[in-house]
Structure formats: C-alpha cells, structure tokens
N, C-alpha and C positions, 0 to 999 in steps of 0.2 A: 387407620387403614394401611397407610404406607409402612407401618411397623412390620406388617406381615410379609413384606418383601425382603426383610432382613434374613428370612429363612432361605437357605441356599437353593433349595429346589424351586421355591416360588420366585426367587430372583432370576433363575435361568428361564423359567416360564415367562417372566416379564420381558426378558431380552427377546424371546421368541415373538412375543406380542409386538414389540417395537419393530422387529424385522417385518412382521406381517403388515403393520400399519404403514411403514415406509414403502413396502411393496405395493400396497394399494395406491399410494400416492404416485408411484411410478407408472403403474399400468393405466390409471385413468388419464395420464398425460401421454399415453401411447408408447411408453418405454416398456414394452411387453417382456423382452428378454431380460432386462435388468430387474424388472419387478418379479418375475418368476424366479430368477436366480436368487434374489434376496429372500423370497418366500420359502425357498428350499432350506434356508438356514433356520427358519422357524420350525421346520420338521426335525432338524438336528437338535435344536433346543428341546423340543417335545420329547425326543428319544432320550436325551441326557437327563432331563429333570426327574423322570421317573426313577432312574437308577440312583440319582442323588437322594431322592426321597426315601427309597428303600434302605439306603445306607445311613441315613441320619436318624440318630436315636432321640428319644424323648420329644418328638414333635407333638405339640398340643392338638387336641381335637379341632380347635378353631383354625389352627394353621393348616391342618390337613384338609379341612372342608373348603377353606378359601383357595388353597392350592388346587384342589380338584375342580372347583368352579372355573378358575383361571385357565386350567388346562383344557377344559371342555370348550371354553370360549376361543382359545387359541386354535384348537382343532377345527372348529367351524370356520374360522377365518381362512386358514391356509388350505383346508380341505374342500371348502365350498365357495366362500366369498371371492377369493382371488381367481380361481378357475372360472367362476361365473362371469366376473367382470371381463376377463380376457376373452372368453369365448363369445359372449354377447356382443363384444365390440366388432367381431368379424361377421356376425349374422346381420345381413342387410334387410331381411324380411321383418314384418311387424310382429313376428313371433318371438323376437329377441327378449322382450321383458318376461314372457311366459317361460322361456328356457331358464332365465336367471332365477325366477321364482321356484321352478322345479328343482334346480340344483340345491337351493337353500333349504327347501322343505325336506329333500332326501337327506341332506347333511344333518339337519336338526333331528329328524326322526332316528337316524342311525346313532347319534350321540345320546339321545334320550334313552334308547334301548340299551346301549352299552352302559350308561350311567346306572341303570337298574340291575342288569344281569352281569356285566363285567366279563372277565375271562373265566373259563372253566378250569377244572383242576389240572388240566394239561397245558394251560397257557394259551388256549385257543379262543378266538372271538367268533361271534356269529356275523357272517357277512364280511365283505372286503373292507378293511380299514380305510378311513378317509385319507390317510397319509399316502395312499397310492395315487391319488388324483393329480396332485401337482407334479410329481415326477413323470407321470404319463403325459401331461401337457408339455412339460419340458422336452420329452422325447420327440413329440410330434413337431415342436418348433425346431428342434435340431435337425430332424429329417428334412423339413421345409427349407432350412438354410444350407444344408451340406450335401444332401443326396439329390432331391428333386423338389421343385416348387410345388406346393399343395394348394388346393382350393380350400383354404382354412374355414371359410364360411360354411362349407359342406362337410368337410372331414371332421372338424371338431364336434359338431352336434351329433354326427353319425357315430362317433366313437364314444362320446360321453353319456349319451342316453343309456346304452346298455351297461356302461361302466357304473353309472349311478345306481342302476337297478341291482347290480352286484353288491353294492353297499348294504342293501337291505334284504339280500337273498338268504334263505335258510340253510347255509352251509357253514362248516367250521373251517377256520384257517389259523395257522400258527401265528400268534401276534406278540409273543414274548420269548425271551431267551437270548443268549449271547450272540448266536449266529444271526438272528433276526436283527439285532441292534447293529452289528457290523455291516450287514448288507444295506440296511436303511441309511446309515450314515455314509457309506461308500457311494451309494447311488446318488444321494443328495449332493454330496461334494462334487462328484464327477459331472453330474448334470448342470450344476451351478457354474462350474468352471467352463464347461462346454458352451453354455449360453453366452457367458461374458466374452469368451474368445471369438465366437462367431459373430457376436454383435459388434465387437470392435473391428473385426475384419471387414464387416459389411459397411462400415462408416467411411 
C-alpha cells in the first residue's frame, strides 16, 4: 500500500492528509488558529496534487484510483471535519453534535456527487467546493481577532448553515484553471499567515 505513495501526486496528497491530521490534533486541544492555519496547507496540497497528476505520464489505473480515493478523503477532512470540530467547540447548546453531523453529511454528499459527475467540459462543478469552508472559517476568526470580537457560538453556525447548503446547491461554479489555482493558493497562504500572526500577537 505504501508503494502507491511513491507517486508524486499521491505523495503530495499524503502530505496534505498529514497537515489535516495534525490540524485536528491542534483544534481538539483548543489551538484553533494554529489548527486552521495548518489545515489551510492541506488545501494547498490538494490544489497542487491535481496539477502534478495531470502532468505525470504513465500513471497506472491503480495509482490513479488510490490517489482519487485519498484526495476525496483529504477533501472531507479539511472541508468538513476540521470546520465541524472548531465550530462545535463554540456552540454551547445541546445542538452541537447535530451541527457536527450536519456538516459531515453535507460534505460526504457533496464529495459523492462530485466523484460521480466531476467537472463539466468548461471546468465547472455543481455547488460550492468544500475548499471554500476552511478559508471562510479563517476569515471569521481573523475578523474576531483584528476588527471586532464576535459571538462565535452564534456567528459560526449562522454563517455555516447556509454555506453548507451552497455545497449541494444546483448551480455551476468555475473550479479549475490557472486563475482558480492561483487564487486558491494565495488565499490559503495569506489566511494561514494571518492566523499565525494574530495568534502570536494575542499570546
């Protein structure tokens, strides 16, 4: 099994999974800013591994299949699991577990649909990609730290319920192309750096 990680694209996906795993370890300990910042690098890895896969010739069908499964698992973690853990930790009501379950179901449904239908001929996907969730969470945390304190137990659920529904909404959005990749990586790097800087400043 480990031999399939010798493929460059799969290796990058594995690095992203390691970032996500470490991010979960941080957020469950209450280090939300550092965890989200690290999780954003999983999004960068997810963006890069696809380009590497497209440029790598003679990948076997097994290598492609395993890479696709790893990629979907990575998407679910950084797109649903990490946000769910962070948001649930701020919700004090008994509905917190239900909110976590809701986010995970939406993420799994979105990925299952994408796995079957993929991108159309113009590089568009149906619904908002899961990769938007963690940068949105990072943005809210940055606003809370730098502009005005927010009641995160209220703001986060109020924001992420409609955002989650957009993941499964029947509209098309550009999800591939050079400009999309540049914007994705730029936002992830900037948000990650911002979180780490504000976290250090607040200590």
